[in-house]
C-alpha positions as CSV (number, residue, x, y, z in Angstrom):
1,M,-10.9,39.3,-8.1
2,L,-9.9,36.2,-10.1
3,D,-6.4,36.4,-8.7
4,L,-7.8,36.6,-5.1
5,N,-10.0,33.5,-5.7
6,V,-7.0,31.6,-7.2
7,D,-4.8,32.5,-4.3
8,Y,-7.5,31.6,-1.8
9,F,-8.0,28.3,-3.5
10,I,-4.3,27.5,-3.6
11,L,-3.9,28.5,0.1
12,L,-6.8,26.4,1.1
13,A,-5.5,23.4,-0.9
14,A,-2.1,23.7,0.8
15,L,-3.7,23.9,4.3
16,L,-5.9,20.9,3.7
17,L,-2.9,18.8,2.5
18,I,-0.8,19.9,5.5
19,I,-3.6,19.1,7.9
20,G,-4.2,15.8,6.1
21,V,-0.6,14.7,6.4
22,L,-0.4,15.8,10.1
23,T,-3.6,14.0,10.7
24,T,-2.0,10.6,9.8
25,K,0.5,11.2,12.6
26,F,-2.3,11.8,15.1
27,S,-4.3,8.8,13.8
28,T,-1.4,6.5,14.6
29,R,-1.1,7.8,18.1
30,L,-4.8,7.8,18.8
31,G,-5.3,4.3,17.2
32,V,-8.0,5.7,14.9
33,P,-7.9,5.1,11.1
34,A,-6.7,8.2,9.2
35,L,-9.8,8.1,7.0
36,V,-12.0,9.0,9.9
37,L,-9.9,12.1,10.7
38,F,-9.8,13.1,7.0
39,L,-13.6,12.9,6.9
40,L,-13.8,15.0,10.1
41,V,-11.5,17.6,8.6
42,G,-13.9,17.9,5.6
43,M,-16.9,18.2,7.9
44,V,-15.2,20.9,10.1
45,M,-14.2,22.9,7.0
46,G,-17.6,22.6,5.4
47,S,-20.6,24.9,5.6
48,D,-22.0,23.2,8.8
49,G,-18.6,23.6,10.5
50,L,-16.3,26.6,10.1
51,G,-18.0,27.6,6.9
52,L,-14.7,27.9,4.9
53,I,-15.9,25.8,2.0
54,Y,-19.4,25.3,0.7
55,F,-19.6,22.1,-1.4
56,D,-22.7,20.2,-2.4
57,N,-21.8,18.8,-5.8
58,P,-22.1,15.0,-5.8
59,K,-21.0,14.7,-9.4
60,V,-17.7,16.3,-8.6
61,A,-17.3,14.2,-5.5
62,Q,-18.0,11.1,-7.5
63,L,-15.4,12.0,-10.2
64,V,-12.7,12.7,-7.5
65,G,-13.7,9.6,-5.7
66,I,-13.4,7.3,-8.7
67,L,-10.1,8.9,-9.8
68,A,-8.8,8.4,-6.3
69,L,-9.9,4.8,-6.2
70,V,-8.1,4.1,-9.4
71,V,-4.8,5.5,-7.9
72,I,-5.3,3.7,-4.6
73,L,-6.1,0.4,-6.2
74,F,-3.1,0.8,-8.5
75,E,-0.8,1.5,-5.6
76,G,-2.3,-1.4,-3.6
77,G,-1.8,-3.8,-6.5
78,L,1.8,-2.7,-7.1
79,Q,2.6,-3.5,-3.4
80,T,0.9,-6.9,-3.4
81,K,3.2,-9.9,-3.9
82,W,1.7,-12.7,-6.0
83,S,3.6,-15.2,-3.9
84,S,1.5,-14.0,-0.9
85,I,-1.9,-14.1,-2.5
86,K,-1.8,-17.0,-4.9
87,G,-2.7,-19.4,-2.0
88,V,-5.8,-17.3,-1.1
89,V,-7.2,-16.5,-4.5
90,K,-10.2,-18.8,-4.1
91,P,-11.4,-17.4,-0.7
92,S,-10.7,-13.9,-1.8
93,L,-12.8,-14.2,-4.9
94,T,-15.6,-15.9,-3.2
95,L,-15.6,-13.2,-0.5
96,A,-15.5,-10.5,-3.3
97,T,-18.5,-12.0,-5.1
98,I,-20.7,-14.4,-3.0
99,G,-19.7,-12.6,0.2
100,V,-20.8,-9.2,-1.2
101,L,-24.0,-10.7,-2.4
102,L,-24.8,-12.3,0.9
103,T,-24.0,-9.1,2.8
104,T,-26.3,-7.2,0.4
105,I,-29.2,-9.5,1.1
106,V,-28.9,-9.4,4.9
107,V,-28.5,-5.6,4.9
108,A,-31.5,-5.3,2.5
109,I,-33.8,-7.1,5.0
110,A,-32.6,-4.9,7.8
111,A,-32.9,-1.7,5.8
112,K,-36.4,-2.6,4.7
113,L,-37.5,-3.1,8.3
114,I,-35.6,-0.1,9.8
115,F,-36.2,2.6,7.2
116,D,-39.5,1.3,5.6
117,V,-38.1,1.5,2.1
118,S,-39.0,-0.8,-0.9
119,W,-37.2,-4.1,-1.3
120,L,-35.2,-2.8,-4.3
121,E,-34.2,0.3,-2.2
122,G,-33.2,-2.1,0.6
123,L,-31.1,-4.1,-1.7
124,L,-29.5,-0.9,-2.9
125,F,-28.6,0.0,0.7
126,G,-27.0,-3.5,1.0
127,A,-25.1,-3.2,-2.3
128,I,-23.6,0.2,-1.4
129,V,-22.2,-1.0,1.9
130,G,-21.6,-4.6,0.9
131,S,-17.9,-4.4,-0.1
132,T,-14.8,-4.0,2.1
133,D,-12.9,-0.9,1.2
134,A,-9.5,-1.1,-0.5
135,A,-8.3,2.3,0.7
136,A,-9.2,1.5,4.3
137,I,-7.8,-2.1,4.2
138,F,-4.5,-1.1,2.6
139,A,-4.0,1.8,5.0
140,V,-5.0,-0.1,8.2
141,L,-3.1,-3.4,7.5
142,K,0.1,-1.7,6.2
143,E,1.5,-1.2,9.7
144,Q,0.0,-4.3,11.3
145,N,1.7,-7.7,11.8
146,I,-1.4,-9.7,11.0
147,R,-0.8,-13.3,9.9
148,E,0.1,-13.2,6.2
149,K,-2.6,-15.6,5.1
150,L,-5.3,-13.3,6.6
151,S,-3.8,-10.0,5.5
152,S,-3.4,-11.3,1.9
153,T,-7.0,-12.6,1.9
154,L,-8.3,-9.2,3.0
155,E,-6.1,-7.2,0.6
156,A,-7.0,-9.4,-2.4
157,E,-10.7,-9.3,-1.4
158,S,-10.8,-5.5,-1.0
159,G,-9.0,-5.1,-4.3
160,T,-11.4,-7.3,-6.3
161,N,-14.8,-6.7,-4.6
162,D,-15.3,-3.1,-5.6
163,P,-16.5,-4.1,-9.1
164,M,-19.1,-6.4,-7.6
165,A,-20.5,-3.6,-5.4
166,V,-20.4,-1.1,-8.3
167,F,-22.2,-3.6,-10.6
168,L,-24.9,-4.3,-8.0
169,T,-25.4,-0.6,-7.2
170,L,-25.8,0.5,-10.8
171,S,-28.0,-2.6,-11.7
172,L,-30.3,-1.9,-8.8
173,I,-30.6,1.8,-9.7
174,E,-31.5,0.7,-13.2
175,L,-34.1,-1.7,-11.8
176,I,-35.6,1.1,-9.7
177,T,-35.7,3.7,-12.5
178,A,-36.4,1.5,-15.6
179,E,-40.0,0.7,-16.6
180,T,-39.2,-2.7,-18.0
181,P,-35.8,-3.9,-16.6
182,S,-34.1,-7.0,-18.2
183,Y,-32.8,-9.4,-15.6
184,L,-31.2,-11.6,-18.3
185,L,-29.3,-8.6,-19.7
186,L,-28.0,-7.8,-16.2
187,A,-26.7,-11.3,-15.8
188,G,-24.9,-11.2,-19.1
189,S,-23.5,-7.8,-18.2
190,F,-22.0,-9.2,-14.9
191,I,-20.2,-12.0,-16.7
192,W,-18.9,-9.5,-19.3
193,Q,-17.7,-6.9,-16.7
194,M,-15.9,-9.4,-14.5
195,G,-14.5,-11.6,-17.2
196,M,-13.2,-8.9,-19.5
197,G,-12.0,-6.9,-16.5
198,L,-9.7,-9.8,-15.6
199,V,-8.5,-10.5,-19.1
200,L,-8.0,-6.9,-20.2
201,G,-6.4,-6.0,-16.8
202,Y,-3.8,-8.8,-17.3
203,L,-3.1,-7.8,-20.9
204,F,-2.7,-4.1,-20.0
205,G,-0.4,-5.1,-17.1
206,R,1.8,-7.1,-19.4
207,F,2.0,-4.4,-22.0
208,A,2.7,-1.7,-19.4
209,S,5.6,-3.8,-17.9
210,F,7.1,-4.3,-21.4
211,A,6.7,-0.6,-22.2
212,I,8.2,0.7,-18.9
213,N,11.3,-1.6,-19.3
214,K,11.8,-0.9,-23.1
215,I,11.4,2.9,-23.2
216,N,14.6,4.9,-22.5
217,L,13.5,8.2,-20.9
218,D,15.8,11.1,-20.3
219,S,14.7,11.6,-16.7
220,S,14.1,8.9,-14.1
221,G,11.3,11.0,-12.7
222,L,9.2,10.3,-15.8
223,Y,9.0,6.5,-15.1
224,P,6.5,6.8,-12.2
225,I,4.3,9.1,-14.3
226,F,4.5,6.7,-17.2
227,A,3.4,3.9,-15.0
228,L,0.5,5.9,-13.5
229,A,-0.6,6.9,-17.0
230,F,-1.1,3.2,-17.8
231,A,-3.4,2.9,-14.7
232,L,-5.6,5.7,-15.9
233,L,-5.5,4.3,-19.5
234,T,-6.5,0.9,-18.3
235,Y,-9.5,2.1,-16.3
236,S,-10.8,4.4,-19.0
237,L,-10.4,2.0,-22.0
238,V,-11.8,-1.0,-20.1
239,D,-14.7,1.1,-18.8
240,L,-15.4,2.3,-22.3
241,V,-16.0,-1.3,-23.5
242,G,-18.4,-1.9,-20.6
243,A,-16.1,-4.0,-18.5
244,S,-15.0,-3.4,-14.9
245,G,-12.3,-0.7,-15.0
246,L,-11.5,-0.9,-11.3
247,L,-10.9,-4.7,-11.4
248,A,-8.7,-4.2,-14.5
249,V,-6.6,-1.6,-12.7
250,Y,-6.0,-3.8,-9.7
251,I,-5.1,-6.8,-11.9
252,A,-2.8,-4.7,-14.2
253,A,-1.1,-3.3,-11.1
254,L,-0.6,-6.8,-9.7
255,V,1.1,-7.9,-13.0
256,I,3.2,-4.8,-13.1
257,G,4.3,-5.0,-9.4
258,N,5.4,-8.6,-9.8
259,N,7.6,-7.9,-12.8
260,D,11.2,-6.6,-12.8
261,L,10.9,-2.9,-13.6
262,T,13.2,-0.1,-14.5
263,Y,13.3,2.4,-11.6
264,R,11.1,0.1,-9.5
265,H,11.7,2.0,-6.3
266,S,10.9,5.3,-7.9
267,I,7.6,4.0,-9.3
268,F,6.6,2.5,-6.0
269,R,7.5,5.4,-3.9
270,F,5.8,8.0,-6.2
271,N,2.6,6.0,-6.4
272,E,2.6,5.5,-2.6
273,G,2.8,9.2,-2.0
274,F,0.3,10.0,-4.7
275,A,-2.1,7.5,-3.4
276,W,-1.9,9.1,0.1
277,M,-2.6,12.5,-1.5
278,M,-5.6,11.2,-3.4
279,Q,-6.8,9.5,-0.3
280,I,-6.6,12.7,1.7
281,L,-8.3,14.7,-1.1
282,M,-11.0,12.1,-1.5
283,F,-12.0,11.7,2.1
284,I,-11.9,15.5,2.7
285,I,-14.2,16.1,-0.3
286,L,-16.5,13.4,0.9
287,G,-16.5,15.0,4.3
288,L,-17.4,18.4,2.7
289,L,-20.3,16.7,1.0
290,V,-21.8,15.8,4.3
291,F,-24.0,18.3,6.2
292,P,-23.9,17.2,9.9
293,S,-27.1,19.0,10.7
294,Q,-28.9,16.6,8.3
295,F,-27.7,13.3,9.7
296,L,-26.9,14.1,13.3
297,S,-30.5,13.6,14.4
298,W,-31.3,11.1,17.1
299,E,-33.7,9.2,14.9
300,L,-31.1,8.7,12.1
301,I,-28.3,8.0,14.6
302,L,-30.3,5.3,16.3
303,K,-31.4,3.7,13.0
304,G,-28.0,4.1,11.5
305,L,-26.3,2.5,14.5
306,L,-28.8,-0.4,14.4
307,L,-28.0,-1.0,10.7
308,S,-24.2,-0.8,11.5
309,V,-24.6,-3.4,14.3
310,I,-26.5,-5.7,11.9
311,L,-23.8,-5.2,9.2
312,I,-20.9,-5.8,11.5
313,F,-22.2,-8.5,13.8
314,I,-24.6,-10.4,11.5
315,A,-24.3,-9.7,7.8
316,R,-20.5,-9.8,7.5
317,P,-20.0,-12.9,9.6
318,I,-22.7,-14.7,7.7
319,A,-21.0,-13.7,4.4
320,V,-17.6,-14.8,5.6
321,Y,-18.6,-18.1,7.2
322,L,-20.7,-19.2,4.1
323,S,-18.2,-18.0,1.6
324,T,-15.2,-19.8,3.1
325,I,-16.7,-23.2,3.8
326,K,-14.0,-25.9,3.5
327,M,-11.3,-23.5,2.6
328,G,-8.9,-24.2,5.4
329,F,-9.7,-21.3,7.8
330,T,-10.0,-21.9,11.5
331,R,-12.9,-20.5,13.6
332,N,-10.6,-17.7,14.9
333,E,-9.5,-16.8,11.4
334,R,-13.1,-16.6,10.2
335,T,-13.9,-14.4,13.2
336,F,-11.1,-12.1,12.3
337,L,-12.1,-11.9,8.6
338,S,-15.6,-11.1,9.8
339,W,-14.4,-8.3,12.0
340,A,-12.0,-6.8,9.4
341,G,-14.7,-6.1,6.8
342,L,-13.9,-2.3,6.9
343,K,-16.1,0.2,5.1
344,G,-14.6,3.3,3.7
345,A,-14.6,5.5,0.6
346,V,-16.3,3.1,-1.8
347,P,-19.6,3.0,0.0
348,I,-19.7,6.8,0.2
349,V,-18.7,7.2,-3.5
350,L,-21.4,4.7,-4.4
351,A,-23.9,6.6,-2.3
352,T,-23.4,9.6,-4.6
353,F,-24.8,7.6,-7.6
354,P,-28.5,7.7,-6.3
355,M,-28.0,11.4,-5.8
356,T,-26.7,12.0,-9.3
357,M,-29.6,9.8,-10.7
358,G,-32.2,11.8,-8.8
359,L,-33.6,8.9,-6.7
360,E,-36.3,9.8,-4.2
361,N,-34.5,8.7,-1.0
362,S,-31.0,9.6,-2.3
363,Q,-30.2,12.0,0.6
364,L,-31.3,9.4,3.1
365,F,-29.0,6.8,1.4
366,F,-26.0,9.1,1.6
367,N,-26.5,10.2,5.2
368,V,-27.1,6.6,6.5
369,V,-24.1,5.2,4.4
370,F,-21.9,7.9,5.7
371,F,-22.9,7.1,9.3
372,V,-22.3,3.4,8.7
373,V,-18.8,4.0,7.3
374,L,-17.9,6.3,10.2
375,T,-19.1,3.7,12.7
376,S,-17.3,0.8,10.9
377,A,-14.0,2.8,10.7
378,L,-14.1,3.9,14.3
379,I,-15.2,0.5,15.8
380,Q,-13.5,-2.0,13.5
381,G,-10.6,0.0,12.2
382,S,-9.3,1.0,15.6
383,T,-9.5,-2.5,17.1
384,I,-8.1,-4.8,14.3
385,S,-4.7,-5.3,15.9
386,I,-6.4,-5.9,19.3
387,I,-8.8,-8.5,17.9
388,A,-5.9,-10.2,16.0
389,E,-3.9,-10.4,19.2
390,K,-6.8,-11.7,21.3
391,L,-7.4,-14.4,18.7
392,G,-3.7,-15.3,18.5
393,L,-3.5,-14.3,14.8
394,N,-0.5,-12.0,14.8
395,G,2.3,-13.0,12.4
396,P,6.0,-12.2,12.6
397,K,6.8,-8.5,12.8
398,K,6.8,-6.9,9.4
399,V,10.2,-5.7,8.2
400,E,9.9,-2.8,5.8
401,A,12.8,-1.4,3.9
402,P,12.8,2.3,4.9
403,H,15.6,3.3,2.5
404,S,15.7,3.3,-1.3
405,L,18.9,2.8,-3.2
406,E,18.6,2.9,-6.9
407,L,22.2,3.5,-8.0
408,V,22.0,1.1,-10.9
409,S,18.8,0.3,-12.8
410,I,17.8,-2.7,-14.9
411,G,17.4,-0.6,-18.0
412,K,20.8,1.2,-17.8
413,A,23.5,-1.3,-17.0
414,N,24.2,-5.0,-16.7
415,A,23.8,-5.0,-12.9
416,E,21.7,-3.5,-10.2
417,I,21.3,-3.1,-6.5
418,I,18.4,-4.8,-4.9
419,E,16.9,-4.4,-1.4
420,Y,16.2,-7.4,0.9
421,A,14.5,-7.3,4.3
422,V,15.7,-10.1,6.5
423,N,13.2,-11.8,8.9
424,E,13.4,-14.6,11.5
425,Q,12.5,-17.3,8.9
426,S,15.2,-16.2,6.4
427,Y,17.8,-18.9,5.6
428,I,20.6,-16.4,6.0
429,T,19.5,-15.2,9.5
430,G,22.2,-15.8,12.1
431,Q,25.0,-16.7,9.6
432,T,28.1,-14.7,9.0
433,L,28.6,-13.4,5.5
434,K,31.7,-15.5,4.7
435,K,29.6,-18.7,5.4
436,I,26.8,-17.7,3.1
437,T,27.1,-19.2,-0.4
438,F,25.6,-16.4,-2.4
439,P,25.4,-16.9,-6.2
440,K,28.6,-16.0,-8.1
441,H,29.5,-12.3,-8.5
442,V,26.9,-11.2,-5.9
443,L,28.1,-8.7,-3.3
444,V,26.4,-7.4,-0.1
445,S,27.4,-3.7,-0.4
446,A,25.5,-2.2,2.7
447,I,23.4,-3.2,5.7
448,I,20.9,-1.0,7.5
449,R,20.5,-2.1,11.1
450,N,18.2,-0.3,13.5
451,G,18.4,2.8,11.3
452,D,22.2,2.8,11.2
453,L,24.5,1.9,8.3
454,V,26.7,-1.2,8.9
455,T,29.7,-1.8,6.7
456,P,29.6,-5.5,5.8
457,H,32.7,-7.7,6.1
458,G,33.2,-11.5,6.3
459,D,32.5,-11.8,10.1
460,T,29.3,-9.7,10.0
461,I,26.4,-11.8,11.3
462,I,23.1,-11.3,9.5
463,Q,20.3,-10.5,11.9
464,A,16.5,-10.4,11.6
465,E,15.2,-7.0,10.6
466,D,18.4,-6.1,8.7
467,I,18.0,-4.4,5.4
468,L,20.6,-5.7,2.9
469,Y,21.6,-3.9,-0.3
470,I,23.0,-6.5,-2.7
471,L,24.8,-5.8,-6.0
472,V,23.9,-8.5,-8.5
473,P,24.5,-9.0,-12.2
474,K,21.2,-9.0,-14.1
475,K,21.7,-12.5,-15.3
476,R,22.1,-13.7,-11.7
477,K,19.0,-11.8,-10.4
478,N,16.5,-14.7,-10.5
479,E,19.1,-17.1,-9.0
480,L,19.6,-14.6,-6.1
481,K,15.9,-14.3,-5.6
482,S,15.5,-18.0,-5.5
483,F,18.4,-18.2,-2.9
484,L,16.9,-15.5,-0.7
485,S,13.5,-17.1,-0.7
486,K,14.9,-20.2,1.1
487,R,13.7,-20.6,4.6
488,K,15.2,-22.3,7.7
489,E,14.2,-25.9,8.1
């Protein structure tokens, strides 16, 4: 019997992963964020659907959700270039803190009036749905050619606002359940969580970068696992001292991702794939936790839709416009930032906290939050590129390097091959190789153009969207990076 259950579980896990991966293909064609389809897969597989899986354990869903968020934030931080976000740190942080607080207040007023809950419960509604979701933002923006300033702002905001939402949610639950809550203690806790989250995240990131480069492992496949272990270590240790583990993970990943790493491509590709797997697993499990028969009533649909409308068209715009005063954003850019406040896994995971704490209206919280997330993902997530185009905020087409070439790694020899994606603004675009004055002993060894390999020679003209593989001595690497960062005048 045990063998049968194990075989059944493994078969089901395999089918869910295959369905999840195939779902991403359909989501691109349908123009719908993949997270929506993942949730629907969970709902269909659940007891109110095909009845293949009965799942109603919010504690397990919470554990899987937090673990998945750690992996997703780590991968997002690795992929984020400091050069892109350093100019938008201020607006990103104000959106991640003041913006979340303003959203919470506006939604609280709406929830109080719509659902006739107490003020503290209304604020809890607002805190749960107040943050933009990193998993949703990273997934939706990855393939879009949104202006870099805006995409960087959204990515940095979504990577740093989860701690604010978690803090507000847990604090409000404490205020609801405690007989004599201490507001002063909560204020001190906020400063500690955010401050130590930033500091410890930076320190762990520096230590992880040093350790990855110094250790000499027998297999290159161990380096990605080693890096991921630091993400889990960072979250757990920082959380144990009462600081924000999620913020620390994102900051650590930002530090690691912007350092020269041994087997950099292997680390990035592994974490990208693992983040997708955790995203699929998380959303399917959260979908399983939902019982459609409980929230697909006309009363809840109408009230949930009204709350979604207020969140999308009133709360988020107010938060964005007030949080970005005198920060150099145009009206169109603010409008886009308002529209791109996607909700995703974080609100649903946070909605499990009232359930595990045994709050009176916990099921109502979960059902409404799930509906709000579904609405946000469907309406906002599927129209981001359209809104950006209508507002004239599209940037240059993103050039992603689809091939990895790690023949020589920084820890194994005195040279390595780096990958460079050429764009329209690149200094070398339109020039022949023989006219480009690369640093000494630097050699362009291969070019990928439109998916084909081009053998470089002196008369080869560098074109936008080319992927160059450049052999460079380690001591010349920074010089080459500086050269490649030059732009046309």
